[in-house]
N, C-alpha and C positions, 0 to 999 in steps of 0.2 A: 453038880455042875461040872462041865467039861473043861472049861478054860478059865484061867486066872490071869489077870493082867494088872499091871501097876504102873502108874506114871505120876511121880511126885507124891502128892497126898491123895490122889484118885486111884481107887482100886475097883476092879470089876470082876464079876464071876458070871459065866455064860453057860447056857444050855446048848447053844449051837456055836459052830465055829464063826469067829469074827470075819472070816473070809466071805461068809454069806452076805455081809452087809455091803460089799463092794457093788458099785453100779446101782445102788438103791436110791431112794429119796429119803433123806434124813430130815426129820421133823423135830424141832425143839421149841417148847413154849417157855419163853423167858418170864420169870415172875414179875408181874407188872400190875397196873391199875385194875382193881376188882378181881384179880386172878382169872380174868376172862380167858386167856390162852389155855391155862390149866383146865378150866372147866370144859372148854371146847374139846380138848384132848381126851378128857374123861368120856365125853359123848362119843368121840371117835372110837375109843376102846370098847365102849359098851355096845355100839351099833354095828360094828364090823368085826370080822373074825381075827382080831389081833391076838397073838400069843405072847404071854410073858416069857422072855428068854434070858433075862439077866438082871443083876442088881449092881448098882454103883454105890460106892461109899467114898465121900469126899469130906475131909476134915475142914474144908473151906465153908461148908454149909451149916446152917442151924440144924441140929438134929431133929428128926421127925419120925413118929411112929403112930400109925392110925389105921382105921378101917379102909381097905383098899377099894378100887373100882371093880375088881373082879372077885369071883368066888374061888374056892379051892385053896391050894397051898400058897397062892399069892394073894390071899384075901387081906393080908396085912401089908400095908405099904410103908415104904421108907422115903427118904428125901429124894432119891433118884432110882427109877426103874426103867428097864429097857423092854420095849414091845416090838413085835415083828408081824408084818402082814405079807404073806407070800401070795403073789398074784400070777396071772397067766403070763406065759413067756414074752408076749408082746407088750407087757406093761411092767414098769419098774416096781420092784418090791419096796416096801416102806418100813423103815426102822425109826421108831419114835422113842425119845427119852421123855418120860413124864417127870417133871420137877415140882416138888412140893414146897420148898422153902428157899428163901434168898440166902446169899452168902452172909456169914458173920461179918461184923464191922471190921473193915480193913482187909478182907479176904476176897473182894470182888474181882480184882485183877487176877488172882490165882485161879479162881473158878472159871473165868473167861478163858484163860490159857488151857485149863484142863479140858473143857468142852471142845475147844478148837483142836486140841491134840487128838481127840477122838475122831473128829472129821478127817484129820490127816491120816489117822490109822485106818479108818474104815473105807476111805476113798469112795464116797457116794457120787452119783451123777449130779445130784442137786441137794443143797442144804437149805431148808426153809426155817427161818426163825420167826416165831409168832410173838407179837407183843400187843399191848393195849396202852393207849394214852389217855390222859385226863381230858374230859370234855371241857373242863375249865380253861384248857389251853387253846381251844379253837378260836374263840373271839373274846373280847373283853366282856366280863360278866358271866362267862361260861354258858351262854345260851346257844344251843345248837340250832342252827337255821334249817329250814326245810331242805332236804337233799343232802344234808350232812349227817343226819342221824343214821346210825347203823350202816355206814358205808365202810366196807373193807377195802383197804388200799394196799397195793403191792408195788415193789420195784423188781421187775423181772428181767433177767438177762435174755438177750435175743436168742441165746443158745438153749434156753430151758424148754425144750420141746416136750418134756415129760408132763408138763402141767398145762392147764387151760387158762391163759391170761385173760381171756374174754369173760371169765366168770367173775372177775374182780376188777375194780377200777385201778388202772395202772398210772402211777405218778413217778416223778423224778426221784432220784436218790436223795435229794435234799429234804424231802418230806420226812425222812427217817433220821434226820440229823438235828432235830430241834432240842431234845433234852440230852445233852452230853453227860449229865451227871447221873442219869438213871442206869440201872443195870443193863438194859437193852442198849443204851447209848454207848456203854463201854464195849459191849459185844460188837456193835456196828463200827465203831472206830477201829477195833482190832481187825475185823473182817476186811474193811476197806484198805487197811495198811498192809495186809498180808499178801505177798506176791507168790506164795508157795502153796496155796490151797489147791487140792486136787479136783475141785468141782466148781460148778456155778453156785452162786449164793443169792438168795433173795429173802425178803421179809414181808410179813403181812401185819398190818396195823389197823386198829379200830379205836375211835374215841368213845369213852364210856364214863358214866358216873359211878361212884362207889355206892353200894347198896345191894339189893337183891339183883344179881346179874344173871339170873337164870335165862331170861329171854335173850339177853345179849349173847350168852354162851351158845344158845341154840342157833341163833343167826350166824354167829362166827363159825360154828361147826358146819352148817349147811354150805356156806361159802367156801370153807376149807375143803370140803369133800368135792365140790364141783371143780375147785382149783386143781385138786389132785387127780381128777378124772376118775373118781370112784363111782361104781355103778349103783343103781337102786338106792339113791340117797333118800332117806325118809323125809316127809314134809314136817313142818313145825308141829302138827298135831300128833304125829305118829313117832316122834323121836323118843327112844327109850331112855329114861333118866336112870343113872346109876343108883343102886340101893344106898351106897355110901353117902349120897347127898342128904338122905333123911335119917341117917344114923348118928347118934350121939354116943361117944365113948367115954 
């Protein structure tokens, strides 16, 4: 690996120069209900030509080691890995951090600061944070009404021309402020209060139940692809599922 970087307890090793990440779209799935953002990113990596370009190591996270989403030298995954999609010159490249585990107890604030330090270092055009909320929080009793199920919502900056806001239901910023005690809530509070971020910031959220979230992940993935203006998005029947989803280690 070419480059080694360290910030506090976060260390990174890269196959490409971090300057490549400038003016890209930064995508980060926050560990949340049903792990739907992580599953959607797995599908993103599996169905498009993302390249594994780096490994991150944070002492703030619960350690993880398992069967990865891709084959080859990166077939073993850790808690944080970096993937890169280079696109045509008229489209922003995409850098994605796949996160597998939540912070250890008492380390959430540190982890939030570490990820935001990467945003400040890489200077993307747009940072997109992915999350999922409990369906139990929509209305009393946790019953999802028609029109609410599988709706992906976003808060998009007016300057975020790199994405397609029409692909997803746009809502006010307050939609993402409901659960201040979740990991995403800590990210959102920090992002809102930061005046020095070098880019626009938005979030995508979806209400889900815990359980088999495969179909939720496929739907989330499809909407995310359309939001990111990715071409040739597979339909629900042709989405390729990662081998790691069926492997037991």
